[in-house]
Each structure stands twice: as structure tokens, then as C-alpha cells.
C-alpha atoms as one frame of an Amber mdcrd trajectory, in Angstrom:
protein
 -59.479 164.842 -82.109 -57.691 162.886 -79.234 -59.886 158.973 -79.004 -61.078
 158.312 -75.606 -60.557 154.491 -74.956 -63.464 152.665 -72.611 -62.170 150.881
 -70.106 -62.969 146.759 -69.912 -60.813 146.079 -67.439 -60.750 147.712 -63.815
 -58.381 147.735 -60.675 -60.210 147.181 -56.980 -60.394 151.315 -56.245 -61.962
 152.156 -59.358 -64.595 148.845 -58.536 -65.527 150.943 -55.189 -65.509 153.810
 -56.838 -67.964 152.785 -59.629 -70.021 150.865 -57.475 -70.439 153.625 -55.064
 -68.863 150.977 -52.116 -65.867 151.299 -49.512 -62.567 149.222 -51.122 -62.290
 146.780 -48.296 -66.012 146.216 -50.010 -65.085 145.876 -53.236 -61.714 143.667
 -52.356 -64.083 141.306 -50.436 -66.854 141.198 -53.411 -63.962 139.903 -55.847
 -61.413 137.892 -52.907 -65.559 135.999 -52.747 -65.762 135.276 -56.326 -68.950
 137.746 -55.643 -67.869 140.315 -58.430 -66.206 138.319 -61.563 -62.557 139.138
 -61.672 -58.758 137.845 -63.718 -55.944 137.459 -63.136 -52.940 139.282 -65.122
 -49.550 138.523 -63.123 -50.283 139.578 -59.503 -52.824 141.879 -60.387 -57.051
 141.456 -59.908 -58.625 143.059 -62.397 -62.340 142.966 -62.693 -64.060 143.062
 -66.247 -66.880 145.757 -67.348 -69.165 143.374 -68.144 -68.949 141.909 -64.863
 -69.445 145.195 -62.745 -73.333 144.681 -65.151 -73.743 141.178 -63.980 -73.622
 142.104 -60.709 -75.192 144.945 -60.524 -77.866 142.884 -62.398 -78.179 140.158
 -60.447 -78.746 142.302 -57.538 -81.526 144.197 -58.793 -82.714 140.334 -59.707
 -82.477 138.949 -56.037 -83.896 142.695 -54.351 -86.332 143.283 -57.237 -87.985
 139.967 -58.301 -86.364 137.976 -61.262 -86.335 140.645 -63.570 -86.882 137.887
 -66.703 -86.831 140.001 -70.128 -86.024 142.928 -68.975 -82.422 144.232 -69.209
 -80.640 146.912 -66.747 -80.064 150.354 -68.598 -75.971 150.503 -69.203 -74.372
 152.921 -66.915 -72.955 156.122 -68.878 -69.320 155.093 -69.107 -68.653 159.178
 -69.612 -68.589 159.732 -65.856 -66.275 156.070 -65.038 -62.683 156.551 -64.048
 -60.308 157.013 -67.038 -57.299 154.912 -67.153 -53.874 156.316 -67.919
């Protein structure tokens, strides 16, 4: 049985796909700091938890404060695989 690893870091193109936005938008969110990222060598990567935080923050801004309500965790089954 093959073990499936859940990605913990995503490239900008993967972030764009997961958020259903264009690559330019994803890169702009990363560059502005609106979407938290880390630098590894010369590359930028977005931690999986940063995606959850970003979506929760947008939800709270658009739909009220959302205090005490946890956002559902997206399924990793549809996440792009990292090779």
C-alpha cells in the first residue's frame, strides 16, 4: 500500500489552483504579505495553514467576525499532488 503525503508547502501555481484564482492574483497576495509565505532558497512557498488562515480571514471580513466558529477543513483529496 502506497503512503500519500499531505503537502505542507505550496508553490504559487498550486495556491492559485487551490484558491481558484489566477497565478498573477496568487503571486500578488504572496508579494503583498496578504497571504503568508516562507522563503526556501530563492523560492517562495505558502504553508498549508496559511491558506486556511487566509480563507478564514476573508470569511470573517465578508460575513461578520465569525468568532467561535471554526471554518471547515478543505479536503486534501482534491489538493494537487507534489512530486
